[in-house]
N, C-alpha and C positions, 0 to 999 in steps of 0.2 A: 428481742424476745418479749412477747406479750406477757403481762402480769400473770394470766392464768396458765401460762406454760410452766411455771415454777412454783414450788411449794417448799417452804422452810419448816422443818420439823425438829423439835427439841425433845429428845427422850429424857425422862426424869423418873426416878424411883427413890423411895425412902431408905431402902435396904443397902446402903453403901457399907462395905465391910470396914473401911478405915475411918469413916466419918458419918455415922448413921444420921439420917434426917437432914443431910447437908442442903438439899434444894430449898429448905425453908429457913436455913441459917440466916440470921439478920446481918445485913451489910448496909451500913449507912441508912438504916430505917426501912429497908425493903428486903424481902426474901431474895436469896441468891438467884432463884429461878426467874424472878421478875427482872433482875438486872440483865440476865442472858436474853430474855424476851425483848427488852428494850434495845440491846445491841443489834439483835436480828431485825427488829422493826426499823432501826435507824439506817440499815443498809438499803432499805427501800427497793428490794428486789421482787417482792410478791408477798402473798399471804403467809403468816407465821402462826404455828400452833404448837402447843406443848402436848406430847404424847406421854401419858402416865397411867399407872395402875393405882394411884393414890388419890382418894377424894380430897385429902388435905391440900395436896399440890394443886389439883384442879381448882379448888376454891380460891387459893391464893392468886392463881393466874387470872381467874375470872374477876376477882375483886379488883385487880389492876387493869381491867379492861381488855385482857387478852383472851384468846381462844384455847380451850383445853379439850382433848379427846381422850376418853377412857379406853384403856387397852387391857389385855389379859395380864395376869400377874405372873405367868409362868415363862415369859420370854427370857432367853438366856443372854440376849445382847440387845443393845440399842438399835441395831440394824433390823432385827426382827420386830421390835416395837414400832419403829417408824413405818415399816412395811404394812403392818396392820392398820396403823393410823392413816396411811396414804389411801388404802382401799376403802376406809370408812369415810374419809373426807372427800375423796375424788373417785367414786366408783365408775364414773364415765371415762376415766383415763385421760382427762384433759392435760394434766400436769406431765410434761415430758422430762423435767429435771426435778430431782428431789435433793435438797441440801440437808444434811444431818449435822446439827450443831449440838455439841455436847453441853449438857445442862450445868457443867461446873466450870464454865469459862466466862466469868462475869466481866473480865477486862478485855474481852475480844474486841478488836477494832472492826467497825463496820466496813472499812476499806478492805481489810483482809478477807472479810466474808465475801465481798464482791470479787476479790481476786481469785477465789477458789473456782469460780465459774469459767475463768478465761481458758484453761486447757481444753474445755469442752467445745471450743470453737473448731477444734480438729475432730472431724467425725470418726476418726479411728480410736479416739479415747473413750473408754467405758466409764471410768471413775476419775475424778480429780480430787486432789488434796493439796495441803500446804506443808512447807518446811522452812526453816530458817537456819542460817549458818551458825554453828556452835562457836561461841566466843569465850565461854568459861572453860578452862582446862578440866575442871572436875566433872563437867557434864560428859566429857568424852568417854569416861570409864564408868559412868553411873548407869546401872542396868535399868533404872526407872526412866531414863531418857532414851526414847526409841530413836534409833538412827535410820535414816533413809539412804540407801545406796542407789544412785541413779546415773543414767547416761544423758549427757546434754542433748537437748533438742533446740531448735532455733527459738529465739526469743518470741514472746507472744505479742503480736502487733496490736496496737490499741488505736481505735478510731478517733479518740479524743486528743491525740497528740502527746499523751504522757509517755515517758520512757517505757520501752518494752520490758515486761517481766521476764526474768530468767526462768526457763522451764526445763525440767528433767523428766525423763521416762524412768519410772521406778523399776528397779531390778530386784530389790530385796529390802526388807525391813528387819531390824535386829536390835536386841538389847546389848549386843557386844559392841566393841569399838571397831567400826568398819566404815569404809575400807582402810586397809593399811597403807603405809607409804605417805608421801608428801601430798598435801592438798586439803581442802576443806572437808569437814564433816557436817552433816545436816541433821538437825533436830526435827523429827516429824511432829506435826501439829494435827491432832485428831479431829479434823473438820473435813467432811467429804461432800462432794456433789456427784450424784449418780444420775446417769440416764435411767429412766424408769425401767426399761427392759433389763439393764444391768443389775439394778437392785433386786428385781424379781429373780434373776438367775442366781445372784449371790446368795440370797437367803434360802434358796432351794438346794444349794450345794451342801453336802455334809462337811463337818469340820475336817480340815486337811492335816496331814502329818506335821508339816512345819508350823502351821498355826497352833497346834497343840503343844509342840515342843517349845516354841518361843512365847506362847500365850499372846499372839498378835493376830487378830481376826483378819486383817487385810491380806495376810499371806494366803488365805483361802482363794482370794481372787487371782493372785499371781500364779498360784499352782494350777489353777483352772485355765490359764492362758488369757485371762482378762487383762486389759491394758489400763494401768494407772499412771497418769501424768501428774507432776507436782509443780506448782507455782512457788517460787522462792520469794518469801517476804522478809522484812527486815527484823522483826521481833517475834518472840514466842509469847502468846497470852498466858497469864497465870492460870494454871489448872488447880482447882481446889480439891485436894484429896485428904489433907491432914488439918489438924487444928492450927498448926503453925501457918500453913498456906491460907487458911481462913483469915487469920489476923493480918497477913500481908494484903489480902484483898480488901479487908476493911480499911486499912491504912491508905491504900491506893485510891479507893473510891471515895473515901471521906475527903481526901485532898481535892 
């Protein structure tokens, strides 16, 4: 894949309900959004930009040598924000793949960011994402841990000789403990790679009944018949939504 075939976009806003202003929260001497920017750049997949409605965030990104694009303030989701940014940055439509990296994942592994692209080797897949097997029993019943229910697909072959990644076709995402019975449960990681046409279709769809009920945006795609495949990785990056998680990120990145 040529570099200009792919664009990584990081949506960021100041108005987080649980941790206001978190993109600019200091972690080891840098704003959190800059740490996420660095992880995306380290993946070396293609151009990276932060999509934001905040001049403060844009200035922090630009000060760190990154690219920021201003977007409208009334977007209801990160997907809507990156779609606007995509059309601003690439109106000619050169980028065929768009990766949406949440701006609150400062410990994201560049290797995992690369892994999210691998399901798109199958032309039948519209959207790719990640999950990891749940190891902590308390996570199985925690409604803040989104579970992915999927059906196994053959492993993803790799040209460089590394072991194939396990891949599942997503059937459902839920905050409940699912599926029941014996076997692993999977923690969904909110990192997405879209085909450009799939992103356009997704943002133009109205919110779906299950999306509204579970408060999970990705269910809109499944209810519309879009295919989401999931690469299984070994760990879940720390998502920063609370003051406690911010301190955990500070400890991890200071080390």
